[in-house]
C-alpha positions as CSV (number, residue, x, y, z in Angstrom):
1,M,-31.2,-10.3,66.5
2,K,-34.5,-12.3,68.5
3,A,-36.8,-10.5,69.6
4,T,-36.4,-9.3,72.7
5,K,-38.4,-9.8,76.7
6,K,-37.3,-7.1,78.4
7,F,-37.0,-3.4,77.2
8,G,-36.4,0.4,78.3
9,A,-36.0,3.8,77.8
10,L,-33.5,6.4,78.9
11,V,-34.4,10.0,77.9
12,N,-32.5,13.6,77.8
13,L,-35.7,15.4,78.1
14,A,-32.7,18.7,78.1
15,S,-30.7,17.3,75.1
16,R,-32.4,20.1,71.5
17,R,-35.0,17.9,69.9
18,N,-36.7,16.5,73.3
19,S,-37.1,19.5,74.8
20,R,-38.2,21.3,71.7
21,Q,-40.7,19.1,71.4
22,P,-40.8,16.4,74.4
23,P,-41.9,12.7,72.8
24,D,-44.8,11.3,73.4
25,I,-44.2,7.6,76.3
26,T,-47.6,7.2,76.4
27,Y,-47.5,4.5,74.1
28,L,-44.9,2.6,76.0
29,R,-45.7,3.3,79.8
30,S,-49.0,1.5,78.4
31,K,-47.0,-1.7,77.4
32,G,-45.2,-1.8,81.0
33,I,-42.6,-0.2,80.0
34,L,-39.5,1.4,82.0
35,V,-39.0,5.4,80.9
36,E,-36.5,7.4,82.4
37,T,-37.3,11.0,81.6
38,P,-33.6,12.3,82.9
39,S,-34.7,16.7,82.5
40,S,-30.3,17.6,82.6
41,L,-27.3,15.7,82.3
42,A,-26.4,16.1,86.6
43,E,-29.6,13.6,86.1
44,L,-28.8,11.3,83.9
45,P,-26.7,8.5,86.5
46,A,-29.1,8.2,88.8
47,A,-31.6,7.6,86.3
48,I,-29.5,5.1,84.4
49,S,-29.0,3.4,88.1
50,R,-32.8,2.8,88.0
51,L,-32.7,0.8,84.3
52,G,-29.6,-1.1,85.6
53,D,-31.1,-2.5,88.5
54,A,-33.9,-3.4,85.9
55,G,-32.2,-6.1,84.3
56,L,-33.0,-4.5,80.8
57,D,-32.2,-7.0,77.7
58,V,-32.2,-3.6,74.9
59,L,-31.6,0.3,76.6
60,A,-33.5,3.0,74.2
61,V,-30.8,6.1,74.4
62,S,-32.6,8.9,72.9
63,G,-30.2,12.3,73.4
64,G,-27.6,13.7,71.5
65,D,-23.6,12.1,71.7
66,G,-23.4,13.3,75.7
67,T,-25.9,10.9,76.7
68,V,-24.6,8.4,74.5
69,L,-21.2,8.7,76.3
70,S,-23.1,9.3,79.6
71,A,-25.0,5.8,79.2
72,L,-21.9,3.7,77.9
73,T,-19.7,5.6,80.5
74,A,-22.1,4.1,83.7
75,I,-22.4,0.7,82.1
76,L,-18.7,0.4,81.4
77,T,-17.4,2.1,83.7
78,G,-19.7,2.3,86.9
79,H,-21.0,-1.3,86.8
80,A,-24.5,-0.1,86.3
81,F,-25.7,-3.2,84.9
82,E,-25.2,-6.8,85.4
83,R,-25.6,-7.4,82.9
84,Q,-24.9,-5.2,79.6
85,P,-27.4,-4.3,77.9
86,I,-27.6,-3.9,74.1
87,L,-28.0,-0.4,73.1
88,C,-30.2,1.2,70.5
89,L,-29.9,4.9,70.2
90,T,-32.3,7.6,68.6
91,P,-31.2,10.9,67.3
92,D,-32.6,13.8,69.2
93,G,-29.9,16.1,70.4
94,T,-27.9,19.0,69.0
95,T,-25.3,16.5,67.7
96,N,-25.6,13.1,66.9
97,M,-22.7,11.8,65.5
98,T,-22.4,8.3,67.6
99,A,-26.4,7.5,66.1
100,A,-25.6,8.9,62.6
101,D,-23.3,6.4,62.7
102,I,-24.4,3.4,65.1
103,G,-28.3,4.3,65.5
104,I,-32.1,4.5,64.0
105,A,-32.8,7.0,61.4
106,T,-34.0,10.3,62.3
107,G,-37.7,10.6,62.3
108,K,-41.2,10.6,64.6
109,N,-41.4,8.3,66.9
110,N,-38.4,7.0,67.7
111,L,-38.9,5.4,71.1
112,N,-42.2,3.4,69.4
113,R,-39.2,2.4,66.5
114,A,-37.1,1.3,68.6
115,Y,-39.5,-0.4,71.1
116,N,-41.1,-1.9,68.3
117,L,-37.7,-3.1,66.2
118,A,-36.6,-5.1,69.3
119,K,-39.8,-7.2,70.0
120,S,-40.0,-7.7,66.8
121,G,-36.3,-9.1,66.5
122,Q,-36.2,-8.0,63.7
123,G,-33.3,-5.9,63.8
124,K,-29.4,-5.9,63.5
125,L,-26.4,-6.3,66.2
126,V,-23.5,-4.0,65.3
127,K,-21.1,-4.4,67.7
128,R,-18.6,-1.3,67.8
129,Q,-15.0,-1.5,70.6
130,T,-15.7,2.4,72.9
131,I,-12.9,4.4,73.9
132,R,-11.8,5.4,78.0
133,L,-10.8,8.3,78.1
134,D,-8.2,8.8,81.3
135,G,-6.5,10.9,83.5
136,V,-9.0,13.7,82.1
137,M,-10.9,16.5,85.0
138,D,-14.5,17.6,83.9
139,K,-16.4,21.0,84.7
140,M,-16.8,20.4,87.9
141,G,-13.8,19.1,88.9
142,G,-14.3,15.4,88.6
143,T,-11.5,13.0,87.4
144,D,-13.5,10.1,86.8
145,P,-12.8,8.2,83.9
146,Q,-15.0,8.8,80.8
147,V,-16.1,6.3,77.6
148,G,-17.3,7.3,74.2
149,M,-16.7,7.2,70.6
150,F,-14.9,10.0,69.8
151,F,-12.2,11.5,71.0
152,G,-10.0,15.6,69.8
153,A,-8.4,17.8,70.8
154,I,-6.2,21.7,69.8
155,G,-8.7,22.3,66.4
156,I,-11.0,19.9,67.3
157,C,-12.1,21.9,70.8
158,R,-11.6,25.0,69.4
159,A,-14.4,23.9,65.9
160,I,-16.7,22.7,68.5
161,E,-16.5,26.3,70.2
162,F,-16.5,28.3,67.2
163,C,-19.6,25.9,66.2
164,R,-21.8,26.4,69.5
165,V,-21.3,29.7,69.9
166,N,-22.0,30.7,66.1
167,L,-24.2,27.9,65.1
168,H,-26.2,26.4,67.9
169,R,-27.3,29.4,69.3
170,H,-29.2,30.0,66.5
171,G,-31.1,26.8,66.1
172,I,-28.2,25.6,62.8
173,V,-27.4,22.0,64.0
174,G,-26.0,18.4,62.1
175,S,-24.6,18.6,58.7
176,S,-25.4,22.6,58.2
177,A,-23.3,23.4,61.2
178,S,-21.0,21.2,60.4
179,W,-20.3,22.9,57.3
180,L,-20.7,26.1,58.3
181,T,-18.1,25.4,61.2
182,L,-15.5,23.7,58.5
183,L,-15.8,25.6,56.0
184,P,-14.5,29.4,57.7
185,L,-12.5,28.3,60.0
186,L,-10.6,26.5,57.0
187,L,-10.5,29.5,54.7
188,R,-9.1,31.6,57.4
189,N,-6.2,29.6,57.8
190,L,-5.9,29.1,54.0
191,V,-6.1,33.0,53.0
192,F,-5.1,34.9,56.3
193,N,-2.6,33.1,58.6
194,P,-2.1,28.5,59.2
195,S,0.2,28.9,62.4
196,D,-3.7,31.4,63.9
197,G,-7.0,30.7,64.7
198,V,-8.6,27.9,64.7
199,L,-5.5,25.7,63.5
200,A,-2.6,27.5,65.1
201,G,-0.8,24.7,66.7
202,A,0.1,23.0,70.3
203,P,2.5,21.0,72.4
204,L,1.8,17.6,72.8
205,V,3.4,14.4,72.6
206,I,1.9,10.5,71.4
207,R,3.6,7.2,73.4
208,G,2.0,4.4,70.9
209,M,1.8,1.1,73.7
210,N,1.3,-2.2,72.6
211,D,1.6,-4.9,74.7
212,F,3.0,-2.0,77.2
213,D,5.8,-1.2,75.6
214,Q,5.9,2.1,73.3
215,H,4.6,1.8,69.4
216,H,5.0,5.0,67.6
217,K,6.3,7.7,69.4
218,L,5.4,11.5,67.9
219,D,6.4,14.9,69.5
220,G,6.0,17.8,68.6
221,S,3.5,21.1,67.5
222,Y,0.4,20.6,65.9
223,S,-2.8,21.8,65.2
224,V,-5.7,18.6,65.1
225,L,-5.5,15.1,67.2
226,M,-8.5,12.9,66.8
227,A,-8.9,9.0,67.5
228,S,-12.5,7.4,67.3
229,T,-13.8,3.6,67.1
230,L,-16.8,5.1,64.9
231,E,-16.9,4.0,61.0
232,K,-18.6,7.3,59.8
233,L,-18.1,10.4,61.5
234,T,-20.1,14.1,60.2
235,L,-19.4,14.6,56.7
236,G,-18.8,11.5,55.9
237,A,-15.7,11.9,57.3
238,K,-12.5,8.8,57.9
239,P,-9.7,10.3,58.8
240,F,-7.6,7.1,59.9
241,W,-5.3,5.0,57.7
242,G,-3.0,3.5,59.9
243,N,-2.0,-0.4,59.6
244,G,-3.0,-3.3,61.4
245,S,-5.0,-3.3,65.0
246,G,-5.7,-1.4,67.4
247,L,-7.6,2.9,68.2
248,P,-7.4,4.6,65.3
249,L,-6.1,8.2,66.5
250,T,-4.9,10.5,63.3
251,A,-2.8,14.0,63.8
252,V,-2.1,17.2,61.9
253,Q,1.1,18.8,62.4
254,A,1.4,22.5,62.8
255,P,0.8,24.2,60.5
256,P,-0.4,21.7,58.7
257,P,1.6,20.9,55.0
258,R,-0.3,21.8,52.1
259,L,-3.6,22.0,53.6
260,F,-5.6,22.5,50.6
261,A,-4.2,20.2,48.6
262,N,-4.0,17.4,51.9
263,I,-7.6,17.9,53.3
264,L,-9.8,15.6,51.2
265,P,-6.9,13.2,51.4
266,L,-7.7,14.2,55.3
267,L,-10.9,13.9,56.0
268,F,-11.6,10.4,53.2
269,G,-7.6,9.1,54.5
270,N,-8.7,5.6,54.8
271,T,-8.9,5.7,50.6
272,K,-6.6,8.6,49.4
273,R,-4.1,9.5,52.6
274,P,-2.5,12.9,52.2
275,Q,1.0,12.1,50.3
276,S,3.1,15.0,52.3
277,P,4.5,15.0,55.1
278,G,2.9,16.2,58.9
279,Y,0.1,13.6,58.6
280,E,1.1,11.0,61.3
281,S,-2.8,7.8,61.1
282,L,-1.7,5.6,63.8
283,K,-3.3,1.9,64.9
284,D,-2.5,1.3,68.7
285,E,-3.6,-0.8,71.7
286,S,-3.7,2.5,73.9
287,Y,-2.2,5.9,73.7
288,E,-0.1,8.0,76.8
289,I,-0.5,11.4,75.4
290,T,1.3,14.7,77.3
291,Y,-0.8,18.1,76.5
292,T,-1.9,20.8,78.4
293,G,-5.4,21.5,77.4
294,Q,-8.8,21.1,76.2
295,V,-9.8,17.4,75.1
296,T,-13.5,16.1,73.8
297,L,-15.4,13.1,74.3
298,D,-18.2,12.4,72.4
299,G,-18.8,16.6,72.7
300,E,-18.6,17.0,76.2
301,L,-15.2,19.3,77.0
302,Y,-12.5,18.4,79.5
303,E,-9.0,19.6,80.5
304,A,-6.2,18.1,80.7
305,H,-2.6,19.3,81.9
306,A,1.0,17.7,81.0
307,S,2.0,16.6,85.0
308,K,-0.2,14.0,84.4
309,P,-0.2,12.3,80.9
310,I,-3.9,11.0,79.8
311,R,-4.5,7.8,78.7
312,L,-6.2,6.3,75.9
313,S,-7.6,2.7,75.6
314,A,-10.4,0.3,75.4
315,G,-13.3,0.6,76.7
316,G,-14.9,-2.5,76.0
317,E,-17.5,-3.9,73.5
318,V,-20.8,-2.8,73.7
319,Q,-23.5,-4.0,70.8
320,F,-25.6,-2.2,68.8
321,L,-29.4,-2.7,67.3
322,V,-29.7,-0.8,64.7
323,E,-32.2,-0.6,61.3
């Protein structure tokens, strides 16, 4: 890419890495760089708005997946920026799945590296579609649309809760937390009761829509539901194998048929898809989902109620600066 004219940074001081070791932003501010340092998620919208007023070419986002979610939502639904900036993500949170796919590598002085990458013009630009989630309620009772990169429900939300309660509070994060979440939960379901625990079924109806016409329909009890526009998920998983174009979505029937034989094809279904019925992977322009319970977008939890179907659709394309 060409050398950047105007650079700014959003630094979430409440994110795990930044709260334990606050980044040194002296160098950036000595260059006249606008750096916003909100200390909570509640302060993020105002900070992003001030960055938007600055007319940035590149915005570095230092935090975890929740910080990236806030930035994407503000940019794509809140019109915080008159002209959409290029984003450069630094992995400084508890979970950094988005940055692991389309950010800079974990290291020292992440923000300075992001600045030097932008100013030198040596970085590469990657364009990705996002996911817009409508029809959910956040923990404060808000119902505004959210824009992120990974959606999940049922077993995905239960695994997030397990990870936060049993691992994150003890400082176990990243890929170690992912494996220590996946293995015991799978073992419990395989050895004890596949209809109980994290993979217990929940009723839902999914309508995949193309050009406002129903293209696919799933109706039944499911253990896992996920959709993503990332190319690399946690543990390197690629659990989507649907044909055509659109948002990739995968649903796993409850109880998961022949789970032991199908777990690896499920996780890496882009190369060898599960052979048993009950594992569905779709690609449609949008989805209407009738479901009651928790759903997640980039690790943040929301409530859905069957009286008002939630909707997944394309949130808009964003350019990311990577090494």
